[in-house]
DRENGUDREN-751178 format. One record per atom (N, C-alpha, C, CB): x, y, z. Coordinates in steps of 0.02 Angstrom, whole numbers, padded with zeros to 5 digits, always signed. Each point is the difference from the previous one (the first is absolute). Glycine has a CB too. Example, Ala and Ser with C-alpha at 12.3 -4.5 7.8 and 13.67 -1.06 7.14 Angstrom:
+00660-00284+00390;-00045+00059+00000;+00045+00060+00000;-00095-00059+00062;+00077+00112-00098;+00042+00059+00003;-00039+00055+00037;+00059-00032-00108;
% end
This chain:
-00669+01588-01172;-00046+00036-00044;+00022-00012-00072;-00022+00089+00089;-00023-00114-00129;+00015-00014-00070;-00018+00061-00042;-00020-00123+00018;+00065+00142-00062;-00014+00052-00049;+00011-00028-00070;+00035+00091+00082;-00060-00056-00131;+00003-00024-00069;+00025+00055-00046;-00094-00080+00022;+00128+00061-00076;+00021+00047-00050;-00060+00033-00034;+00104-00067-00019;-00098+00129+00000;-00049+00032-00042;+00011-00021-00073;-00007+00098+00080;-00042-00084-00122;+00008-00014-00072;+00060+00039-00029;-00124-00020-00009;+00134+00081+00033;+00057+00040-00023;+00065-00038+00011;-00063+00106+00025;+00072-00134+00035;+00061-00035+00015;+00007-00064-00041;-00004+00046+00116;-00050-00084-00121;+00003-00062-00038;+00016+00013-00074;-00083-00051+00079;+00048+00099-00108;+00012+00015-00071;+00072+00025-00010;-00121+00027-00015;+00144+00015+00061;+00068+00028-00007;+00053-00055+00006;-00041+00109+00047;+00030-00156-00001;+00048-00055+00008;+00002-00044-00062;-00019+00003+00123;-00039-00020-00151;-00002-00041-00061;+00035+00035-00058;-00107-00051+00040;+00093+00115-00049;+00031+00038-00054;+00076+00006+00011;-00107+00064-00017;+00128-00055+00078;+00072+00004+00017;+00035-00064-00017;-00026+00081+00091;-00001-00138-00070;+00036-00063-00008;-00002-00027-00071;-00026-00024+00119;-00033+00027-00150;-00008-00034-00065;+00006+00047-00060;-00072-00082+00057;+00058+00147-00048;+00003+00046-00057;+00058+00050+00006;-00123-00013-00012;+00163+00007+00065;+00058+00043+00006;-00016+00072+00015;+00056-00076-00076;-00114+00089+00106;-00021+00068+00014;+00028+00023+00068;-00105-00017-00069;+00120+00080+00075;+00026+00028+00062;-00054+00001+00054;+00082+00069-00065;-00065-00094+00124;-00044+00005+00058;+00043+00019+00059;-00083-00087-00045;+00078+00148+00067;+00040+00026+00054;-00039-00005+00066;+00061+00078-00079;-00035-00117+00125;-00030-00005+00066;+00041+00043+00047;-00044-00118-00022;+00014+00167+00056;+00038+00047+00040;+00031-00033+00061;-00074+00090-00040;+00132-00063+00060;+00033-00025+00061;-00040+00017+00062;+00111+00012-00057;-00146+00044+00056;-00044+00019+00055;-00073-00011-00021;+00085+00085+00041;-00121-00121+00000;-00071-00015-00013;-00042+00025+00059;+00031-00101-00070;-00096+00108+00059;-00043+00034+00049;-00061-00042+00017;+00040+00110-00043;-00053-00118+00108;-00060-00034+00023;-00053+00051+00018;+00069-00097+00043;-00126+00092-00075;-00056+00044+00015;-00055-00039+00036;+00027+00072-00100;-00061-00039+00146;-00055-00030+00038;-00067+00026-00027;+00074-00011+00102;-00124-00032-00101;-00065+00016-00029;-00057-00011+00051;+00044-00032-00113;-00092+00077+00108;-00062-00008+00040;-00056-00027-00043;+00036+00095+00074;-00028-00094-00139;-00045-00034-00047;+00046-00027-00055;-00102+00075+00025;+00099-00139-00037;+00050-00032-00043;-00008+00018-00073;+00005-00093+00082;+00050+00103-00117;-00001+00006-00073;-00013-00068-00032;+00079+00099+00005;-00086-00100-00070;-00002-00063-00037;+00072-00025-00003;-00103+00034-00069;+00116-00092+00099;+00069-00024+00006;+00030-00018-00068;-00027-00042+00114;-00014+00024-00163;+00028-00018-00065;+00021+00061-00041;-00071-00102+00001;+00031+00155+00002;+00015+00060-00040;+00034+00055+00040;-00097-00028-00071;+00092+00025+00137;+00028+00053+00042;-00041+00063+00000;+00110-00047-00022;-00170+00044-00004;-00042+00060-00006;-00049+00004+00058;+00011-00004-00125;-00035+00066+00137;-00050+00011+00051;+00028-00006+00070;-00085-00044-00078;+00040+00034+00126;+00022-00006+00069;+00008+00068+00033;+00056-00107-00029;-00050+00106+00095;+00009+00062+00039;+00060-00009+00045;-00123+00026-00004;+00176+00013-00009;+00059-00003+00043;-00016+00034+00066;+00077-00001-00099;-00046-00023+00153;-00008+00032+00065;+00019+00074-00005;+00025-00110+00058;-00065+00152-00026;+00013+00072-00002;+00066+00016+00033;-00123+00022+00000;+00157+00028-00028;+00064+00021+00028;-00008+00036+00066;+00044+00009-00115;+00012+00000+00149;-00001+00029+00067;-00008-00054+00052;-00047+00106-00046;+00046-00088+00108;-00009-00046+00056;+00045-00061-00005;-00117+00039+00010;+00179-00027-00032;+00049-00054-00002;+00005-00037-00066;-00021-00011+00118;-00020+00030-00167;+00004-00032-00065;+00008+00053-00054;-00072-00096+00040;+00118+00084-00087;+00011+00044-00056;-00025-00033-00063;+00100+00052+00056;-00144-00017-00093;-00026-00030-00061;+00058-00014-00048;-00110+00061+00014;+00103-00114-00051;+00053-00023-00045;+00040-00058+00028;+00006+00115-00043;-00015-00128+00109;+00028-00060+00028;+00066+00008+00037;-00057-00057-00091;+00077+00004+00123;+00063-00004+00037;+00050-00040-00040;-00062+00008+00111;+00123+00019-00116;+00048-00031-00046;+00036-00060+00031;+00015+00111-00052;+00008-00154+00008;+00045-00055+00019;+00052-00008-00054;-00092-00058+00066;+00151+00037-00047;+00053-00015-00049;-00010-00072-00022;+00081+00082+00053;-00097-00091-00117;-00022-00065-00024;+00050-00056+00016;-00062+00058-00091;+00126-00045+00077;+00049-00053+00006;+00013-00023+00071;+00052+00045-00101;-00071-00004+00151;+00006-00021+00070;-00067-00016+00031;+00102+00069+00009;-00156-00059-00046;-00067-00017+00025;-00020-00070-00022;-00031+00121-00003;+00049-00139-00059;-00024-00062-00030;+00052-00055+00002;-00074+00068-00073;+00050-00129+00073;+00041-00059-00010;-00042-00052-00037;+00069+00024+00104;-00039-00057-00153;-00033-00055-00033;+00014-00063+00040;+00010+00055-00114;-00063-00084+00141;+00007-00059+00041;+00000-00063-00043;-00056+00059+00095;+00056-00117-00062;-00001-00063-00036;-00066-00009-00036;+00078-00049+00084;-00083-00005-00122;-00059-00012-00040;-00064+00003+00042;+00068-00071-00076;-00118+00103+00048;-00064+00007+00033;-00052-00046-00031;+00028+00117+00029;-00087-00091-00040;-00056-00040-00023;+00011-00029-00070;-00075+00070+00070;+00060-00134-00078;+00000-00033-00065;+00066+00007-00039;-00122+00020-00003;+00177-00018+00040;+00065+00005-00033;+00018+00070-00021;-00018-00113-00038;-00022+00162+00057;+00016+00070-00014;+00048+00027+00052;-00111+00016-00055;+00116+00050+00058;+00045+00032+00047;-00036+00054+00039;+00096-00026-00075;-00066+00045+00132;-00030+00049+00044;+00048+00058+00012;-00067-00089+00055;+00041+00149-00059;+00036+00060+00021;-00027+00020+00068;+00019+00038-00121;+00026-00030+00169;-00022+00015+00068;+00047+00051+00032;-00050-00115+00011;+00025+00154+00036;+00042+00050+00033;+00029-00027+00065;-00070+00091-00051;+00114-00139+00043;+00031-00030+00059;+00064-00034-00020;-00113-00016+00053;+00152-00005-00004;+00057-00042-00013;+00066+00037+00002;-00073-00069-00068;+00122+00044+00029;+00069+00024+00006;+00008+00071-00025;+00037-00116-00014;-00085+00143-00024;+00006+00068-00023;-00017+00050+00055;-00028-00038-00115;+00003+00015+00170;-00013+00045+00056;-00072+00007+00019;+00099+00060-00034;-00144-00070-00014;-00071+00002+00016;-00022+00066+00032;+00005-00122+00014;+00015+00178-00044;-00015+00066+00028;-00074+00011+00009;+00104+00043-00053;-00124-00018+00113;-00070+00018+00012;-00017+00067-00032;+00002-00064+00107;-00065+00072-00126;-00026+00065-00021;-00053+00019+00052;+00022-00022-00125;-00015+00080+00155;-00044+00019+00056;-00028+00070-00008;+00066-00075+00073;-00125+00084-00043;-00030+00065+00010;-00024+00004+00072;-00036+00008-00123;+00034+00052+00152;-00028+00009+00067;-00057+00050-00004;+00112-00025+00053;-00171+00003-00035;-00059+00042-00003;+00002+00054+00054;-00067-00096-00047;+00056+00158+00028;-00003+00054+00050;-00072+00021+00013;+00113+00040-00038;-00160-00078+00012;-00071+00007+00013;-00032-00066-00022;+00000+00129-00016;-00064-00138+00032;-00034-00060-00023;-00003+00000-00076;-00068-00006+00107;+00086-00050-00137;-00003-00007-00073;-00064-00035-00020;+00125-00003-00006;-00145+00015-00056;-00053-00042-00030;+00026-00071-00007;-00050+00100-00062;+00006-00148+00061;+00020-00070-00006;+00037-00012-00065;-00098-00034+00070;+00155-00001-00066;+00040-00017-00059;-00028-00065-00030;+00104+00058+00048;-00114-00058-00114;-00027-00059-00033;+00049-00032-00049;-00112+00050+00012;+00165-00013-00029;+00047-00028-00049;+00066+00037-00001;-00097-00038-00067;+00146+00008+00034;+00066+00029-00006;+00025-00014-00071;+00025-00015+00124;+00011+00062-00153;+00025-00008-00069;+00070+00027-00006;-00117+00008-00044;+00155-00039+00001;+00069+00020-00015;+00000+00040-00065;+00047-00102+00059;-00016+00162-00057;+00004+00044-00057;+00072+00015-00018;-00110+00051+00032;+00121-00031-00094;+00068+00017-00023;+00017+00073+00010;-00009-00092-00082;-00038+00130+00110;+00011+00072+00012;-00045+00022+00057;+00032+00020-00121;-00014+00033+00156;-00044+00027+00052;-00045+00056-00026;+00086-00030+00084;-00083+00041-00149;-00044+00048-00032;-00019-00026-00069;+00052+00097+00064;-00116-00114-00073;-00020-00031-00063;+00032-00069-00005;-00012+00112-00055;+00042-00126-00002;+00036-00063-00009;-00045-00058-00015;+00084+00044+00076;-00058-00104-00067;-00035-00062-00016;-00004-00045+00061;+00040+00008-00119;-00098-00037+00130;-00006-00050+00053;+00032-00064-00025;-00107+00052+00044;+00153-00080-00003;+00035-00061-00018;-00035-00062+00026;+00105+00064-00001;-00132-00060+00062;-00033-00057+00032;-00043+00026+00057;+00096-00078-00030;-00142+00037+00053;-00042+00020+00056;-00045-00056+00023;+00004+00117-00041;-00035-00105+00099;-00046-00049+00027;-00036+00026+00061;+00073-00091-00045;-00123+00054+00067;-00040+00020+00057;+00039-00008+00066;-00104-00033-00063;+00091+00078+00110;+00034-00001+00065;-00044+00039+00049;+00116-00008-00053;-00132-00021+00108;-00046+00031+00049;+00039+00026+00059;-00091-00076-00036;+00081+00141+00052;+00028+00032+00060;-00044+00059+00018;+00118-00036-00030;-00124+00050+00095;-00042+00056+00023;+00038+00039+00053;-00107-00065-00025;+00157+00104+00004;+00045+00032+00048;-00033+00057+00038;+00095-00032-00073;-00080+00036+00138;-00020+00057+00040;+00058+00046+00013;-00087-00070+00053;+00074+00127-00022;+00051+00049+00015;+00058-00033+00039;-00088+00092+00002;+00149-00083-00028;+00059-00029+00032;+00018-00070-00022;-00028+00070+00095;-00015-00102-00133;+00014-00068-00023;+00052+00000-00056;-00116-00035+00033;+00155-00018-00035;+00048-00010-00055;-00029-00048-00051;+00097+00022+00079;-00097-00001-00140;-00021-00042-00056;+00064-00025-00033;-00110+00063-00018;+00116-00129+00012;+00064-00029-00020;-00009-00054-00052;+00045+00026+00113;-00006-00020-00168;+00009-00057-00045;+00062-00035+00024;-00057+00058-00101;+00049-00109+00141;+00056-00032+00033;+00037-00047-00046;-00062+00010+00107;+00124-00025-00088;+00038-00050-00036;-00039-00065-00004;+00107+00053+00039;-00113-00079-00100;-00037-00062-00010;-00074+00009-00011;+00084-00054+00068;-00108+00116-00069;-00072+00012-00005;-00026-00005-00072;+00008+00072+00100;+00036-00060-00149;-00021+00004-00069;+00023-00063-00038;+00004+00127+00004;-00050-00161-00037;+00017-00056-00044;-00029+00013-00069;+00002-00080+00099;+00040+00072-00150;-00024+00005-00069;+00021-00065-00035;+00009+00128-00001;-00058-00171-00012;+00013-00065-00031;-00019+00001-00073;-00020-00057+00110;+00062+00027-00151;-00016-00010-00070;-00004-00075-00015;+00057+00109-00031;-00107-00128-00006;-00018-00070-00011;+00021-00020-00071;-00097+00009+00082;+00123-00070-00089;+00018-00025-00067;-00034-00067-00014;+00109+00059+00008;-00168-00069+00020;-00033-00064-00007;-00042-00006-00064;-00002-00007+00123;-00006+00062-00159;-00042-00001-00060;+00029-00046-00053;-00037+00117+00025;-00006-00143-00067;+00021-00046-00054;+00049+00035-00048;-00109-00061+00009;+00095+00123-00025;+00043+00038-00046;+00022+00063+00036;-00058-00047-00103;+00123+00059+00105;+00022+00061+00032;+00073+00001+00015;-00112+00010+00047;+00131+00033+00000;+00070+00013+00015;+00028-00053+00047;-00021+00122-00017;+00085-00134+00012;+00033-00045+00046;+00014+00035+00066;+00052-00062-00097;-00037+00022+00147;+00012+00028+00067;+00061+00045+00000;-00053-00101+00051;+00103+00086-00093;+00060+00042-00003;-00017+00070-00023;+00069-00101-00023;-00111+00107-00028;-00020+00066-00025;-00041+00036+00053;+00001-00042-00119;-00047+00006+00151;-00039+00030+00054;+00045+00028+00054;-00094-00080-00024;+00147+00044+00042;+00046+00024+00050;+00034+00065-00023;+00019-00118+00039;-00002+00122-00103;+00032+00061-00026;-00048+00060+00006;+00070-00069-00079;-00135+00056+00069;-00049+00054+00007;-00001+00027+00072;-00069-00053-00091;+00072+00008+00139;+00001+00022+00070;+00065+00037+00017;-00075-00096+00029;+00130+00070-00054;+00064+00035+00010;-00002+00070-00031;+00059-00111+00001;-00090+00117-00058;-00005+00066-00033;-00039+00048+00044;+00005-00056-00113;-00063+00036+00137;-00041+00044+00041;+00038+00021+00064;-00105-00054-00046;+00143+00007+00074;+00035+00014+00062;+00068+00032-00008;-00062-00094+00046;+00082+00112-00108;+00067+00027-00012;+00054-00045+00029;-00049+00115+00000;+00042-00180-00014;+00044-00050+00029;+00042-00036-00053;-00083-00015+00093;+00104+00051-00144;+00045-00025-00053;-00029-00060-00036;+00096+00041+00067;-00147-00030-00108;-00027-00055-00040;+00048-00019-00056;-00115+00039+00026;+00101-00096-00058;+00036-00020-00059;-00013+00046-00059;-00004-00118+00041;+00038+00107-00094;-00007+00041-00060;-00050-00032-00047;+00118+00041+00011;-00167-00003-00035;-00048-00028-00048;+00036-00028-00062;-00088+00081+00041;+00062-00134-00071;+00034-00032-00057;-00001+00044-00062;-00031-00111+00047;+00090+00127-00072;+00004+00040-00061;-00020-00041-00061;+00091+00068+00051;-00079-00134-00048;-00019-00045-00053;-00050-00051+00028;+00112+00015-00059;-00166-00025+00023;-00051-00048+00022;-00015-00049-00057;-00049+00087+00079;+00042-00150-00060;-00013-00054-00047;-00058-00041+00026;+00121-00002-00038;-00161-00025-00007;-00055-00045+00019;+00019-00071-00020;-00087+00093-00013;+00088-00137+00063;+00017-00070-00010;-00064-00042+00004;+00116+00018+00048;-00116-00075-00082;-00057-00045+00000;+00018-00066+00035;-00042+00052-00107;-00008-00082+00139;+00012-00059+00042;-00050-00056-00013;+00047+00076+00087;-00020-00137-00083;-00043-00059-00004;-00019-00025+00070;+00053-00031-00110;-00015+00052+00160;-00019-00007+00071;+00005+00069+00030;+00042-00121+00008;-00096+00146+00021;-00003+00068+00024;+00048+00011+00059;-00119+00008-00038;+00158+00046+00037;+00040+00017+00058;-00044+00026+00056;+00098+00026-00074;-00071-00029+00135;-00037+00024+00058;-00011+00075-00004;+00048-00093+00068;-00109+00115-00054;-00016+00071-00004;+00042+00041+00049;-00117-00030-00035;+00137+00000+00090;+00034+00039+00052;+00073+00013-00016;-00079-00047+00082;+00114-00003-00109;+00072+00009-00010;+00026-00025-00068;+00011-00010+00122;-00055-00014-00166;+00022-00023-00065;+00031-00069-00001;+00016+00117-00028;-00015-00151+00085;+00032-00065+00004;-00044-00055-00028;+00064+00039+00101;-00033-00096-00120;-00036-00060-00017;-00028-00004-00070;-00027-00004+00116;+00038+00054-00157;-00028-00001-00067;+00045-00037-00050;-00056+00108+00025;+00025-00128-00081;+00037-00030-00055;-00012+00042-00062;-00009-00117+00050;+00061+00150-00074;-00006+00043-00059;-00001-00043-00063;+00058+00095+00060;-00092-00069-00112;+00002-00032-00065;+00073-00009-00021;-00114+00050-00032;+00129-00106+00001;+00069-00015-00020;+00027+00054-00047;-00023-00123+00013;+00085+00145+00000;+00031+00052-00041;+00036-00027-00061;+00012+00066+00104;-00009-00132-00112;+00039-00029-00056;-00045-00031-00052;+00094-00021+00079;-00081+00038-00142;-00030-00033-00059;-00076+00007-00004;+00094-00080+00004;-00121+00132+00026;-00073+00009-00003;-00020+00070-00024;-00010-00083+00092;+00059+00127-00104;-00010+00070-00018;-00027+00041+00058;-00021-00036-00117;+00021+00007+00176;-00023+00038+00059;+00057+00042+00029;-00085-00090+00025;+00069+00150-00006;+00044+00042+00041;-00044+00049+00038;+00098-00012-00082;-00072+00041+00133;-00037+00050+00039;-00011+00062-00043;+00048-00045+00109;-00107+00074-00102;-00017+00060-00038;+00014+00062+00041;-00088-00063-00063;+00128+00108+00035;+00017+00061+00036;-00056+00051-00008;+00123-00022-00017;-00138+00058+00073;-00048+00055-00001;+00039+00065-00009;-00083-00063+00073;+00073+00096-00129;+00039+00061-00013;-00040+00048-00043;+00106-00065+00010;-00105+00130+00005;+00028+00029+00061;-00047-00013+00059;+00061+00089-00067;-00034-00095+00127;-00043-00017+00056;-00050+00055+00017;+00092-00071+00044;-00075+00133-00061;-00045+00056+00017;-00067-00006-00035;+00098+00072+00018;-00099-00107-00076;-00063-00008-00037;-00021-00073-00006;+00028+00103-00063;+00013-00149+00087;-00019-00071-00003;-00058-00015+00047;+00117-00030-00030;-00123+00069+00084;-00055-00006+00047;-00042+00063-00002;+00068-00076+00074;-00134+00068-00065;-00043+00058+00007;+00017+00036+00066;-00092-00056-00067;+00084+00122+00068;+00009+00036+00062;-00047-00028+00053;+00033+00104-00063;-00007-00113+00123;-00039-00031+00053;-00062+00042+00016;+00104-00051+00047;-00160+00017-00036;-00063+00031+00020;-00039-00051+00040;-00001+00076-00102;-00036-00051+00151;-00041-00044+00042;+00042-00056+00031;-00100+00026-00071;+00162-00009+00090;+00044-00045+00037;+00025-00059-00042;-00059+00033+00102;+00059-00026-00169;+00021-00056-00042;+00025+00028-00067;-00084-00078+00056;+00119+00035-00093;+00020+00017-00069;+00000-00064-00042;+00070+00098+00041;-00074-00089-00107;-00001-00055-00048;+00051+00013-00055;-00122-00024+00025;+00139-00029-00061;+00042+00009-00059;-00039+00040-00053;+00063-00108+00024;-00030+00158-00052;-00035+00046-00045;-00007-00026-00071;+00042+00093+00070;+00000-00142-00089;-00003-00027-00068;+00008-00076+00004;+00048+00107-00049;-00065-00140-00005;+00007-00072-00003;+00074-00020+00007;-00103-00007-00073;+00115-00046+00112;+00067-00027+00009;+00005-00064-00042;+00011+00050+00118;+00037-00052-00165;+00004-00054-00048;+00063-00041+00008;-00066+00068-00079;+00062-00132+00059;+00057-00045-00004;+00006-00027-00072;-00013-00031+00123;+00072+00009-00140;+00010-00029-00067;-00040-00065-00006;+00116+00051-00006;-00132-00069-00056;-00036-00062-00013;+00041-00060+00024;-00058+00053-00099;+00024-00098+00135;+00034-00059+00027;+00025-00045-00057;-00072+00004+00103;+00134-00027-00098;+00027-00046-00050;+00002-00072+00027;+00068+00094-00047;-00093-00103+00107;-00009-00066+00031;-00050+00010+00057;+00119-00040-00031;-00143-00014+00059;-00049+00006+00054;+00029+00036+00060;-00053-00106-00040;+00015+00154+00067;+00018+00033+00063;-00034-00034+00060;+00015+00108-00063;-00062-00152+00049;-00039-00029+00054;-00059+00045+00018;+00102-00058+00043;-00129+00048+00017;-00057+00040+00023;+00026+00061+00039;-00074-00104+00005;+00064+00163-00033;+00022+00062+00033;-00054+00020+00050;+00068+00037-00103;-00047-00027+00166;-00049+00012+00053;+00012+00065+00039;-00012-00123+00010;+00068+00157-00024;+00014+00061+00038;+00051+00042-00037;-00025-00060+00108;+00027+00123-00089;+00052+00046-00024;+00027+00038+00060;-00055+00011-00115;+00114+00017+00107;+00030+00038+00054;+00042+00057-00029;+00001-00102+00074;+00001+00158-00039;+00044+00055-00017;+00066-00010+00038;-00099+00080-00021;+00153-00085-00017;+00066-00011+00029;+00048+00054-00027;-00021-00126+00011;+00083+00126+00014;+00046+00054-00017;+00062-00023-00038;-00040+00058+00100;+00038-00118-00129;+00055-00024-00041;-00028-00032-00063;+00071-00019+00102;-00031+00023-00157;-00023-00027-00064;+00003-00076-00001;+00040+00104-00055;+00004-00133+00096;+00006-00072+00004;+00034-00017+00066;+00007-00013-00127;-00008-00051+00144;+00031-00020+00063;-00043+00017+00060;+00111+00015-00053;-00084-00027+00112;-00038+00012+00061;-00010+00074+00010;+00047-00104+00051;-00110+00126-00043;-00013+00071+00013;+00032+00023+00066;-00107-00009-00066;+00127+00071+00067;+00023+00029+00064;-00059+00003+00048;+00089+00068-00058;-00146-00047+00033;-00062+00002+00039;-00059-00015-00045;+00050+00083+00081;-00101-00114-00053;-00065-00005-00032;-00041+00060+00023;+00005-00127-00006;-00039+00160-00040;-00036+00061+00017;-00076-00009+00002;+00094+00063-00050;-00120-00105+00007;-00072-00013-00001;-00012-00068-00032;-00026+00124-00006;-00027-00157+00026;-00018-00066-00026;-00074+00001-00017;+00090-00058+00068;-00108+00029-00125;-00069-00006-00022;-00013-00072-00021;-00003+00122-00037;-00041-00156+00074;-00019-00069-00018;-00066+00001-00039;+00059-00045+00103;-00067+00000-00152;-00060-00001-00041;-00015-00071-00022;+00023+00119-00040;-00079-00128+00006;-00018-00066-00025;+00050-00024-00052;-00121+00025+00021;+00135-00089-00021;+00052-00028-00042;-00014+00013-00074;+00020-00088+00087;+00033+00106-00123;-00003+00009-00073;+00051-00049-00030;-00035+00124+00009;+00010-00173-00047;+00044-00049-00031;+00035+00030-00061;-00074-00094+00041;+00140+00093-00041;+00040+00029-00054;+00036-00054-00039;+00014+00106+00066;-00035-00117-00128;+00032-00048-00044;+00042+00035-00053;-00095-00081+00020;+00132+00042-00058;+00039+00027-00055;-00044+00041-00047;+00080-00098+00009;-00060+00161-00022;-00038+00043-00045;-00049+00045+00035;+00013-00086-00085;-00022+00077+00150;-00048+00042+00037;+00032+00067+00020;-00058-00104+00042;+00015+00154-00033;+00021+00066+00023;-00030+00013+00069;+00009+00042-00119;+00032-00011+00162;-00024+00018+00067;+00006+00076+00010;+00034-00114+00045;-00086+00142-00015;+00002+00072+00016;-00041+00013+00063;+00015+00030-00123;+00000+00025+00155;-00041+00024+00056;-00032+00064-00024;+00076-00051+00090;-00142+00051-00094;-00037+00057-00027;+00011+00062+00043;-00085-00079-00048;+00079+00137+00016;+00004+00063+00037;-00051+00000+00057;+00038+00061-00104;-00015-00042+00163;-00044+00003+00058;-00008-00065+00037;-00058+00089-00057;+00091-00143+00034;-00011-00066+00030;+00048-00016+00057;-00043-00037-00110;+00099+00073+00114;+00047-00012+00055;-00012+00055+00052;+00088-00054-00077;-00116+00035+00133;-00020+00048+00052;+00053+00003+00055;-00121-00023-00025;+00138+00084+00044;+00044+00012+00057;-00039+00036+00054;+00102+00004-00075;-00106-00034+00134;-00038+00031+00054;+00024-00028+00066;-00100+00016-00074;+00086+00020+00128;+00016-00025+00066;-00053+00025+00049;+00124-00004-00027;-00127-00028+00085;-00056+00011+00045;+00025+00014+00071;-00073-00074-00071;+00043+00124+00103;+00012+00010+00071;-00037-00051+00042;+00017+00122-00020;+00010-00138+00077;-00035-00042+00049;-00018+00045+00059;+00062-00105-00036;-00126+00121+00044;-00022+00045+00053;-00058-00031+00038;+00038+00100-00066;
% end
C-alpha cells in the first residue's frame, strides 16, 4: 500500500533542512482508519471510523523507530520508507467486535487527539464481526522521487525519510553555499559535475546567510531563494554555466550535495556578472504513489 506525505510534512521537512526550523516528529505515531477519505495533501476532511466495536477514534499507536525502516533506493533513484526488515516490522492491528463500515483509507498522525496528518493513502477493507484488521509488516511503502530537473538530491530525500521514521537522520547544514558548474552534476548524488574554476577568475561559492531568511518559508510542498544570489564580476572566462548546486563547504569537495538546479547555458566572459534571481532556485520533492 503506497502512502504519501501531506503538505504539512513536506513543508516542515523543507523548512527543517534548509531554513534550520524545528520539526519534532513524535516517537509514537498513530494510524487512523477512514470510511470516507480526507484530502491526502492537506489532511483535511474525511470521516474516521466510528469508535467502539474494537476501534478507538484517534488511531492505533506504533513506535516509529521500530515500525519504520528506510530500504534501498526506490523509484528513480529516490528512497523508500517501509514497515519491514531488521527493525522488526511491527504489525498494527484492530479486532472488530461488530461489523464495521467499509474502510477506504488509512493515515498516519502525530497525535491521537487533533494533531497533524503526516501521511496517508487509500486502502480497502470491509471487516466483519471478529475479523482482524492488520497493517502487516511490509504493507506500507512511502517513496520519494528525485527525478525532477531541479530539486533535492537522493541523500537529502533519505534524510527526510529517516526524520519521519525517527531513525537518526543526518544534521541539516548550518552553512550553505551555492556553487556553479560548466558540466551539471547528477541530480541524484551530485556526481559528475565540473565546477567553475576557482583560480584567477574571481569565482567562489556564494554563502547563503542567514539560512532562516535565505529561503522563503516552504509552501505548497516547495520553497525558493528569497533574495537574489550574486557572484563577483568575472575576471576571466568562466565558460558556459549550466547548473548550480547547494553544498555545505566553501571550497573543496562538499560533504554532501543538497540540491541541484540545471538551466540553459549562460556564457560568462571577462567582466560579466552572474546572479540567480529571487525565486529562481526551486527546492521540491515528489511522492511516488
